[in-house]
N, C-alpha and C positions, 0 to 999 in steps of 0.2 A: 218280606214286607210287613209292616205293622198294619193290622186291620183297622178300618175306620167304621165306626158304628154311629148311626144317627139316632139320637134320643128324642127327637121332636115329638113323636106321637106315642110316647110311652104311657100316657094316661089311658090309651085305648087298651083294654084287657087283652085282646087277641094279639095286637102288635107288641104289647109289653112282653108276652110270653115268647115271641120270636126274638125280641131284643135280648131277653134273659138268656136264651139258648146261645145266641151269638156271643154274648159277653163270656158265658161259661166256656165256650169252645176256645175263645182267644186266651182266657185265663188259664186254661189247662194245657195249652200248647205253647204259644210264644210268651205268655205272661204279661204282654203289653198290648194296649189297645188305645186308639185315638177316638175320643168321644166328641161329637159335634152336636150343636143345638142342645147343650146341657144347661147353660146358664145365660143370662142376659149379657150381651157383649159390652154394654155400657158399664156394668159392674166390674167386668174383667179389666176394661180400660182404666177405670178409676184406681184399681189396685196397682196396675203398672205405673200410672202417674204418681201414686203415693210412694212407691218403691224408688222410682227415679229421683224424686225430690228428696227422699231421705238419704240416699247414698251420695247425692251431690253436696250434702252438708259437709262443713269442715271436719276433719278427723277428730279434733278435740271436742267438738259439739257431739258427734256420734258417741264418743267415749263416755259422755255423761249419762248415757242410757245403757252402758255395758253392765254385764253381770259381774258379780263380785270377783271372779277369777281374773278379770281384766281391769276392774276399777274397785279397789278395796274400800272405797267410800260408800259403795252401794251394797245393800244386803241381799239382793236377789241372786241366788246361787244357781238357778237352772235356766230361767228364761231371760230374754232381753237381747241386747246387741252383743255380737262377738266380732272382733276385728280380724284382719289377716294375721296369721300366726307364723312366725319365723320357723322355717324348717318343716312345716306341715305339708305333706304331699297334696292335700286338698287346699288349693289357693282360692279362698273366697272369704267374704265378709257377709254378715247377715243379721237379721232381727227376727226373733220368734216369740210366740206367745201361745197360750192355751186358755181354756175357760172352765177348767175343772174346779168345782166348788169345794170338793173335799179331797185334795191331792195327797199322795203319799208324802211323808216328811222329807224324803230325799228329792222331791220334785216340786218345790214351792212354785206357785203361780205368780208371786209378787214380782212386778217389774215396774220400771219407770217409763211411762209412755212419752214419746216426743209430743211437744205441744204445737208443732208446726202444722198448719192446715187442718184437714179432716182425717189425719192419719189413723187415729185410733178407731173412729167411727167406721171408716171405709174398710179397714181390715177386720174388725170384729163382725161386721155385717157379712163379709165374705166367709169368715170362719163358720158362721151359722148356716149360710147357704151350702157350703161344702159339706158340713156335717150332715145336713138333710139329704144331700145328693148321695153321699157315701153310704148312708144307711139304706137308701133305696136300692143302690147297686148291690150292697151286701145281701139284702133280702132277695133280690133277683137271682144272685148266685146260689143262695141257699135253696131257693125253690127249684132252680134248674138242676142243681147237683144233688138235690135231696139231702141236704145237710141239716142238722138240727138248728133250730132258731137261736140266734145270738143277740137278739135285740136288747135284752136286759143287761148284757155285759157292757153296753155302750151308754147306759144312763149315767150322766155325769162322768163321761170319759175324759181321757187325757189328750185328746186330739190336738195336734200341733200344726199351726200355720206359720210358715217361714217365708220371708223374702230374702233372696240371696243375690249378691253381686259378685260375678267373676270378672275381675279386671282384665283388660286386654294384656296379653304378654308383650312386653316391649322388645323381646328378643325372638328368635325363631321358635316356632312351635315344634321343631325337631331338635332333639338333644344331641349331645356330642357323639353318641353311638348310632345316630341316624334313626332313632326311634321317636315315635310321636309322644309329645308331652301331654299330660292329662292334668286338668285342674281338680278333678275328683277321681281317685282310683276306683277300680271296679269293686262293687259291694252289692249286698242285698239290703232292702229296707227291713225294719224290725217288726212293724206292726201288722195291720190287716190290709188296708187299701191305701195307696198313695194316689192323689190327684194332683197333677202338675200343670201349671201354666208356664210356658217358655216363650221368650221373645223370638225374633226372626233370625237370631245369630246362628243357631244350630250348634251341634257338638255332642248331643246326647246319643249314646250308643247302647244297645242291648245285646246280650249274648243269645244268639239263635240256637235252636236245637241241634244244628249241625256243627256247632262249635265255632262258628264265625260271628264276628261282631257286625251288627247292622245299624244303620242310622235310624233314629226316631225323629223324623223330620218335623220342624215346627209348622204349625198351621194356625192362622189367626183365629182367635175366638174359640179354639178347641181346648180340650183337656186330655192330657196323657194319663192313662190309668195303668198302674202296675200293682202287684201284690207283695205283701211282706212275709217274713219268716213265719209268723204265728198263724196266718191264714193257711199257709202251706201245711203247718203242723196240725191245725184244726181239721183240715180236709183229708188228713192221712196221705198227703202228697199228691192228691188229685188236682189241686190248684197249685200254681207254680210261682214261687218267689224268684224272679229272674235277676241275674247279675247285670249291672249296668254301670256306666262310667261317663265322664264328660271330658271331651277333648279341650285342650287349652284354646281359648277363644282368640280369634284375630282382632276382635273388637270387644268392647265392654258388653257383658251378657247379664240379663236379668232372668232369674228363674224363681218361681214361687210354688213350692210343694206344700201340699196339705197331707198330713199323716193321720189317718183315721185310727184312733187308738181307744181301747176299752178303759174302763175304770181301773184304778191301781190294783185292787184286790181281785180282779177277775181271774178265774182259773181256766186256762185254755187247755183242753184235753184232746189228745190224739185218739181217734176212735179205734185204732188198731192196737196200739201199745198201752192205751189208757194212761199214759204219762201226762200229768198235769203240770202246767207252768203258770206261776203267779206273774201277772203282766209286769208289775213294777220291778220285781226281782230280775226278770229277763231283760228289761230295758236298762236297768242299772249296769248290768254286765255288758250289754251290747254297745252302749254309747262310749265305752272306754276306747273303742277302736277309732273314734272320730276325734280329731285334734281339738275342735272347739270345745269339747267337754273334758278331755284329758289333759290338755296343755294348761300351763299356768303362766306362760310368759308371752305377751303379745309382741307382734313384730314392731320394729322401730319405725 
């Protein structure tokens, strides 16, 4: 079972210390935790509304906001909209952005924002709120686990906020071999902390320590937190980047992950091996395993 931790009274120093220990315990065991009372429900609802309105737009309109790989008339090579991709095991469409002021040349932040409604304002406000929350959670982890302070690595970081739509499968969610279909195959996240809003559809699964897959159930107004490869590296393996996957949904599913990422030139060092990884270099290699970055031909 995924632990649930209440952040409501984290401003109280004594309670904060207990919360930090609870988060560290979950992060070093299951690698997943559900956080409640972390952010205002109205702000979360506004993001879901913005995502639903965006994905309801006609396909040709959404493509006007696509990155260069899918719309050669646009110059943005990293951020923006990505469509369903033919042949990609991960069946989803999405829109992503960041707010890094001095990005690595490989990861330009230039995108075309949809003009409909308050889309940009709603999502950028949430990006800021999640950046602050993730920093607070990272500091609590460092305090509880006695890790070196990482605050400076996240000044002008590359953190990414994504809204993702998994269309309902029109056919059975069981394939010809009798196996469950997945809209996203199992993987680990690349960065430090992932904070996820998911709707009530369900389908997210995490790999438990006993080797079995368990549900990460949706809970209204909550945030699912898990860790990425580089926080596992930075902690010498004491904190866990857990593999996870998404079952093919029986109805349309909205998911909104925020990836807390350091500045491009941050060097992440393993305390045991002293091996350092430059974040932008690591990310450049990691994302090639995801179709929306490696593919060049959108679905028809």
